[in-house]
PALO-784705 format. One record per residue (C-alpha): x, y, z; residue in one letter. Coordinates in nm, 3 decimals, always signed. Example, Ala and Ser with C-alpha at 12.3 -4.5 7.8 and 13.67 -1.06 7.14 Angstrom:
{{+1.230; -0.450; +0.780}; "a"} {{+1.367; -0.106; +0.714}; "s"} 
***
This chain:
{{-6.939; -8.859; -9.995}; "m"} {{-7.039; -8.483; -10.072}; "i"} {{-7.025; -8.200; -9.771}; "l"} {{-7.214; -7.885; -9.723}; "g"} {{-7.091; -7.641; -9.531}; "i"} {{-7.260; -7.278; -9.442}; "d"} {{-7.045; -7.057; -9.324}; "i"} {{-7.202; -6.746; -9.133}; "g"} {{-7.017; -6.440; -8.911}; "g"} {{-7.233; -6.666; -8.606}; "a"} {{-7.255; -7.018; -8.740}; "n"} {{-7.107; -7.299; -8.898}; "t"} {{-7.330; -7.543; -9.039}; "k"} {{-7.231; -7.876; -9.214}; "i"} {{-7.482; -8.135; -9.408}; "a"} {{-7.408; -8.430; -9.653}; "s"} {{-7.579; -8.471; -9.943}; "d"} {{-7.744; -8.782; -9.803}; "g"} {{-7.873; -8.606; -9.530}; "g"} {{-7.684; -8.862; -9.261}; "r"} {{-7.440; -8.616; -9.123}; "l"} {{-7.609; -8.251; -8.986}; "v"} {{-7.425; -8.032; -8.733}; "e"} {{-7.430; -7.680; -8.661}; "l"} {{-7.128; -7.530; -8.482}; "h"} {{-7.130; -7.198; -8.320}; "y"} {{-6.835; -7.011; -8.443}; "l"} {{-6.833; -6.617; -8.404}; "p"} {{-6.610; -6.488; -8.638}; "l"} {{-6.588; -6.145; -8.432}; "w"} {{-6.432; -6.302; -8.148}; "k"} {{-6.093; -6.549; -8.186}; "n"} {{-6.303; -6.720; -8.394}; "t"} {{-6.150; -7.165; -8.425}; "e"} {{-6.276; -7.162; -8.775}; "l"} {{-5.987; -7.273; -8.903}; "p"} {{-5.921; -7.522; -8.636}; "l"} {{-6.292; -7.648; -8.651}; "v"} {{-6.300; -7.696; -9.029}; "l"} {{-5.960; -7.875; -9.008}; "r"} {{-6.132; -8.120; -8.761}; "g"} {{-6.451; -8.146; -8.961}; "i"} {{-6.209; -8.299; -9.253}; "a"} {{-6.007; -8.542; -9.077}; "s"} {{-6.312; -8.669; -8.890}; "r"} {{-6.547; -8.663; -9.205}; "v"} {{-6.311; -8.695; -9.490}; "a"} {{-6.554; -8.595; -9.745}; "p"} {{-6.454; -8.653; -10.111}; "d"} {{-6.597; -8.293; -10.222}; "k"} {{-6.705; -7.988; -10.044}; "v"} {{-6.978; -7.736; -10.157}; "g"} {{-6.940; -7.400; -9.928}; "v"} {{-7.141; -7.124; -9.916}; "v"} {{-7.045; -6.810; -9.768}; "i"} {{-7.184; -6.527; -9.521}; "t"} {{-6.985; -6.441; -9.263}; "g"} {{-6.770; -6.178; -9.478}; "e"} {{-6.970; -5.956; -9.336}; "l"} {{-6.862; -5.974; -8.968}; "a"} {{-6.715; -5.667; -8.837}; "d"} {{-6.352; -5.816; -8.768}; "c"} {{-6.328; -5.782; -9.150}; "f"} {{-6.252; -5.425; -9.283}; "p"} {{-6.454; -5.512; -9.573}; "d"} {{-6.584; -5.801; -9.754}; "k"} {{-6.314; -5.907; -9.952}; "e"} {{-6.084; -5.964; -9.644}; "a"} {{-6.347; -6.176; -9.523}; "g"} {{-6.354; -6.364; -9.836}; "l"} {{-6.013; -6.429; -9.814}; "s"} {{-6.011; -6.536; -9.463}; "y"} {{-6.305; -6.801; -9.498}; "i"} {{-6.196; -6.933; -9.831}; "m"} {{-5.826; -6.981; -9.696}; "d"} {{-5.983; -7.142; -9.369}; "a"} {{-6.160; -7.352; -9.605}; "v"} {{-5.893; -7.453; -9.867}; "n"} {{-5.631; -7.541; -9.614}; "n"} {{-5.889; -7.762; -9.422}; "a"} {{-6.009; -7.935; -9.750}; "f"} {{-5.829; -8.101; -10.073}; "k"} {{-6.114; -8.012; -10.330}; "d"} {{-6.371; -7.731; -10.241}; "a"} {{-6.614; -7.565; -10.456}; "w"} {{-6.784; -7.250; -10.353}; "f"} {{-7.112; -7.128; -10.502}; "l"} {{-7.164; -6.774; -10.600}; "d"} {{-7.491; -6.542; -10.575}; "s"} {{-7.588; -6.647; -10.968}; "s"} {{-7.579; -7.020; -10.892}; "g"} {{-7.216; -7.102; -11.056}; "i"} {{-6.962; -7.318; -10.879}; "f"} {{-6.611; -7.176; -10.848}; "t"} {{-6.272; -7.237; -10.704}; "k"} {{-6.171; -6.874; -10.769}; "q"} {{-6.234; -6.566; -10.535}; "k"} {{-6.512; -6.354; -10.656}; "k"} {{-6.768; -6.078; -10.478}; "r"} {{-7.011; -6.280; -10.603}; "s"} {{-6.931; -6.555; -10.357}; "i"} {{-7.026; -6.316; -10.054}; "a"} {{-7.390; -6.377; -9.913}; "a"} {{-7.496; -6.657; -10.164}; "a"} {{-7.653; -6.904; -9.919}; "n"} {{-7.957; -6.791; -9.979}; "w"} {{-7.924; -6.907; -10.364}; "m"} {{-7.833; -7.268; -10.267}; "a"} {{-8.148; -7.304; -10.045}; "s"} {{-8.342; -7.168; -10.334}; "t"} {{-8.237; -7.383; -10.627}; "l"} {{-8.262; -7.653; -10.428}; "a"} {{-8.616; -7.547; -10.347}; "v"} {{-8.714; -7.438; -10.745}; "g"} {{-8.630; -7.773; -10.809}; "r"} {{-8.892; -7.950; -10.603}; "d"} {{-9.115; -7.683; -10.560}; "f"} {{-9.126; -7.433; -10.871}; "r"} {{-9.330; -7.101; -10.815}; "d"} {{-9.340; -7.061; -10.436}; "c"} {{-9.189; -6.775; -10.193}; "i"} {{-8.882; -6.920; -9.987}; "f"} {{-8.852; -6.790; -9.680}; "v"} {{-8.566; -6.896; -9.402}; "d"} {{-8.580; -6.778; -9.070}; "t"} {{-8.269; -6.865; -8.861}; "g"} {{-8.086; -6.723; -8.561}; "s"} {{-8.025; -6.373; -8.704}; "t"} {{-8.166; -6.325; -9.052}; "t"} {{-8.511; -6.410; -9.244}; "t"} {{-8.432; -6.433; -9.628}; "d"} {{-8.772; -6.394; -9.838}; "i"} {{-8.713; -6.542; -10.203}; "i"} {{-8.954; -6.545; -10.497}; "p"} {{-8.919; -6.840; -10.689}; "i"} {{-9.030; -6.846; -11.062}; "r"} {{-9.000; -7.146; -11.297}; "n"} {{-8.715; -7.294; -11.095}; "y"} {{-8.516; -6.974; -11.100}; "e"} {{-8.493; -6.709; -10.779}; "p"} {{-8.612; -6.353; -10.848}; "l"} {{-8.392; -6.206; -10.595}; "a"} {{-8.140; -5.932; -10.601}; "a"} {{-7.763; -6.084; -10.558}; "k"} {{-7.666; -5.892; -10.288}; "s"} {{-7.745; -5.849; -9.913}; "d"} {{-7.703; -5.463; -9.964}; "f"} {{-7.975; -5.447; -10.218}; "e"} {{-8.185; -5.771; -10.071}; "r"} {{-8.250; -5.513; -9.761}; "l"} {{-8.382; -5.228; -9.997}; "r"} {{-8.635; -5.495; -10.158}; "r"} {{-8.742; -5.677; -9.848}; "s"} {{-8.577; -5.993; -9.937}; "e"} {{-8.381; -5.984; -9.614}; "l"} {{-8.523; -5.867; -9.307}; "v"} {{-8.265; -5.868; -9.043}; "y"} {{-8.469; -6.038; -8.719}; "s"} {{-8.422; -6.373; -8.620}; "g"} {{-8.521; -6.639; -8.349}; "v"} {{-8.186; -6.656; -8.139}; "l"} {{-7.949; -6.335; -8.179}; "r"} {{-8.181; -6.016; -8.237}; "t"} {{-8.169; -5.761; -7.954}; "n"} {{-8.537; -5.718; -7.822}; "i"} {{-8.458; -5.300; -7.852}; "a"} {{-8.412; -5.376; -8.220}; "a"} {{-8.737; -5.509; -8.245}; "i"} {{-8.962; -5.297; -8.005}; "l"} {{-8.975; -4.951; -7.870}; "d"} {{-9.245; -5.034; -7.612}; "t"} {{-9.440; -5.304; -7.423}; "v"} {{-9.755; -5.340; -7.280}; "e"} {{-9.769; -5.408; -6.913}; "l"} {{-10.076; -5.437; -6.722}; "s"} {{-10.247; -5.245; -6.946}; "g"} {{-10.013; -4.939; -6.964}; "a"} {{-9.756; -4.872; -7.243}; "a"} {{-9.375; -4.886; -7.095}; "s"} {{-9.071; -4.771; -7.290}; "r"} {{-8.773; -5.018; -7.281}; "i"} {{-8.424; -5.002; -7.256}; "s"} {{-8.185; -5.008; -7.551}; "s"} {{-7.909; -5.226; -7.377}; "e"} {{-7.848; -5.554; -7.535}; "l"} {{-8.038; -5.719; -7.178}; "f"} {{-8.213; -5.996; -7.388}; "a"} {{-8.233; -6.143; -7.714}; "i"} {{-8.476; -6.380; -7.935}; "t"} {{-8.329; -6.671; -7.770}; "a"} {{-8.476; -6.557; -7.448}; "d"} {{-8.820; -6.470; -7.584}; "v"} {{-8.866; -6.853; -7.765}; "y"} {{-8.754; -7.008; -7.462}; "l"} {{-8.957; -6.850; -7.217}; "v"} {{-9.235; -6.951; -7.459}; "l"} {{-9.107; -7.264; -7.519}; "g"} {{-9.069; -7.249; -7.859}; "m"} {{-8.715; -7.346; -7.835}; "i"} {{-8.517; -7.565; -7.606}; "s"} {{-8.213; -7.504; -7.434}; "p"} {{-8.014; -7.725; -7.696}; "e"} {{-8.130; -7.464; -7.946}; "d"} {{-8.001; -7.175; -7.752}; "y"} {{-7.655; -7.209; -7.962}; "t"} {{-7.538; -6.834; -7.934}; "c"} {{-7.412; -6.681; -7.617}; "d"} {{-7.660; -6.537; -7.370}; "t"} {{-7.636; -6.136; -7.333}; "p"} {{-7.500; -6.162; -6.954}; "d"} {{-7.282; -6.452; -6.988}; "g"} {{-7.511; -6.643; -6.748}; "a"} {{-7.724; -6.961; -6.813}; "g"} {{-7.993; -7.109; -7.051}; "k"} {{-8.278; -7.211; -6.872}; "d"} {{-8.595; -7.030; -6.851}; "k"} {{-8.529; -6.822; -6.488}; "i"} {{-8.204; -6.705; -6.636}; "d"} {{-8.417; -6.619; -6.977}; "a"} {{-8.688; -6.420; -6.751}; "k"} {{-8.406; -6.271; -6.551}; "r"} {{-8.292; -6.102; -6.928}; "r"} {{-8.639; -6.032; -7.026}; "l"} {{-8.708; -5.833; -6.692}; "a"} {{-8.392; -5.607; -6.759}; "r"} {{-8.526; -5.510; -7.061}; "v"} {{-8.784; -5.281; -6.873}; "v"} {{-8.538; -5.243; -6.603}; "c"} {{-8.670; -5.483; -6.363}; "a"} {{-8.571; -5.802; -6.156}; "d"} {{-8.745; -6.110; -6.073}; "l"} {{-8.897; -5.957; -5.772}; "a"} {{-9.059; -5.641; -5.947}; "e"} {{-9.244; -5.768; -6.267}; "i"} {{-9.497; -6.091; -6.255}; "k"} {{-9.418; -6.402; -6.449}; "d"} {{-9.743; -6.318; -6.681}; "d"} {{-9.578; -5.991; -6.760}; "e"} {{-9.270; -6.171; -6.865}; "l"} {{-9.477; -6.377; -7.087}; "r"} {{-9.667; -6.102; -7.244}; "s"} {{-9.362; -5.919; -7.309}; "m"} {{-9.236; -6.240; -7.506}; "a"} {{-9.546; -6.292; -7.702}; "k"} {{-9.540; -5.924; -7.809}; "q"} {{-9.175; -5.956; -7.944}; "v"} {{-9.300; -6.267; -8.156}; "m"} {{-9.608; -6.086; -8.263}; "e"} {{-9.423; -5.800; -8.385}; "k"} {{-9.132; -6.042; -8.549}; "q"} {{-9.426; -6.238; -8.706}; "v"} {{-9.582; -5.902; -8.861}; "e"} {{-9.250; -5.789; -9.033}; "d"} {{-9.187; -6.138; -9.167}; "i"} {{-9.568; -6.092; -9.272}; "e"} {{-9.526; -5.767; -9.444}; "e"} {{-9.220; -5.859; -9.629}; "a"} {{-9.385; -6.190; -9.772}; "i"} {{-9.677; -5.970; -9.892}; "k"} {{-9.487; -5.745; -10.097}; "y"} {{-9.302; -6.027; -10.212}; "a"} {{-9.610; -6.223; -10.310}; "a"} {{-9.802; -5.882; -10.447}; "q"} {{-9.490; -5.822; -10.712}; "y"} {{-9.474; -6.185; -10.814}; "n"} {{-9.823; -6.320; -10.795}; "d"} {{-9.701; -6.599; -10.584}; "l"} {{-9.943; -6.778; -10.271}; "k"} {{-9.742; -7.039; -10.152}; "r"} {{-9.440; -7.047; -9.918}; "i"} {{-9.152; -7.304; -9.873}; "v"} {{-9.042; -7.256; -9.527}; "a"} {{-8.701; -7.363; -9.314}; "c"} {{-8.479; -7.264; -9.032}; "g"} {{-8.505; -7.285; -8.689}; "l"} {{-8.808; -7.004; -8.707}; "g"} {{-9.023; -7.219; -8.924}; "e"} {{-9.299; -7.137; -8.677}; "f"} {{-9.271; -6.772; -8.756}; "l"} {{-9.314; -6.827; -9.118}; "i"} {{-9.592; -7.033; -9.071}; "k"} {{-9.783; -6.815; -8.853}; "k"} {{-9.741; -6.518; -9.088}; "a"} {{-9.814; -6.761; -9.368}; "a"} {{-10.181; -6.842; -9.189}; "d"} {{-10.236; -6.464; -9.143}; "r"} {{-10.190; -6.401; -9.545}; "l"} {{-10.398; -6.751; -9.619}; "g"} {{-10.159; -6.847; -9.812}; "f"} {{-10.021; -7.224; -9.842}; "e"} {{-9.739; -7.306; -9.613}; "a"} {{-9.504; -7.617; -9.705}; "v"} {{-9.240; -7.701; -9.398}; "l"} {{-8.851; -7.845; -9.502}; "i"} {{-8.874; -8.000; -9.183}; "s"} {{-9.159; -8.215; -9.269}; "e"} {{-8.993; -8.295; -9.592}; "k"} {{-8.663; -8.336; -9.508}; "y"} {{-8.652; -8.341; -9.104}; "g"} {{-8.629; -8.088; -8.816}; "k"} {{-8.257; -8.090; -8.802}; "e"} {{-8.195; -8.065; -9.205}; "i"} {{-8.435; -7.765; -9.170}; "s"} {{-8.207; -7.578; -8.931}; "k"} {{-7.910; -7.620; -9.187}; "v"} {{-8.092; -7.617; -9.528}; "f"} {{-7.881; -7.397; -9.704}; "p"} {{-7.574; -7.659; -9.617}; "a"} {{-7.755; -7.942; -9.744}; "y"} {{-7.885; -7.761; -10.024}; "a"} {{-7.532; -7.651; -10.147}; "v"} {{-7.458; -8.036; -10.127}; "a"} {{-7.725; -8.133; -10.305}; "l"} {{-7.620; -7.882; -10.617}; "l"} {{-7.260; -7.990; -10.580}; "l"} {{-7.369; -8.314; -10.643}; "n"} {{-7.583; -8.230; -10.936}; "d"} {{-7.296; -8.000; -11.095}; "f"} {{-7.043; -8.297; -11.080}; "l"} {{-7.248; -8.534; -11.240}; "k"} {{-7.301; -8.298; -11.519}; "q"} {{-6.963; -8.193; -11.569}; "t"} {{-6.860; -8.563; -11.594}; "s"} {{-7.117; -8.609; -11.864}; "i"} {{-6.988; -8.307; -12.039}; "r"} {{-6.635; -8.467; -12.010}; "n"} {{-6.758; -8.779; -12.143}; "r"} {{-6.882; -8.640; -12.467}; "k"} {{-6.643; -8.738; -12.798}; "p"} 
***
């Protein structure tokens, strides 16, 4: 069995190449992370023959730079698994530490999507970010680093769990009047989509801003604080209105980035994955674009961990090709 692993700053996702095993572990690297321990546990429990890995967690602010982040994560992987391969941002597997390994999970996803759908715009909205990657003739046309992808609107730092509401809106409309909001970390997008019923409490895998619970009442309390209120001061329909305004702004931001990619690459089909597929679908519908959902092709659980699933598929192909080349006289 080949196991794919996507190690991000907040989440570590795993999936087998057959899709039978799918797991998401909330392992924030900036805290006293249990990444090495959890990886060793996975290795013992699953016992994969080979492991394909993509890394995005090197940017976590517990590391002084990306080199240190890559070293820490690669050591944790290699100490846990006997035969691990790392995919870089050029789509090449390696066992060596190279800077090009940084932030390469989108490459795994787009190579897998390009093989199945060819010309399209791949969009992945997860807990923290949204990737917007144009694909033509099976090849991604994106920049190779997050630094450059941000500048080209191929990376939007907006997700459905961990994004601070104050990073999305400056004001909200309440009872027909505009209200400024606080810039504190009082509520995150997970609270928005829990209140709106777009995610379940089980999907709320990250920490809550206040350390409280993950039911709708707790989420409403956190949303109320965004406008310096509590549940005695603000009505339920006003809270739902706030949540809808957050969703609207996120859809607008994703729509704008997709539109930019579509115009410059003459593409009008979207392939969407991630916990935030519903945001991508809304943006695609507004643009009049076809939207193919990974959840409908592979299932919702694989959609949530698609880079891990994709790197497992790619490693399987790579190993087969390598074996064929080695057998040639």
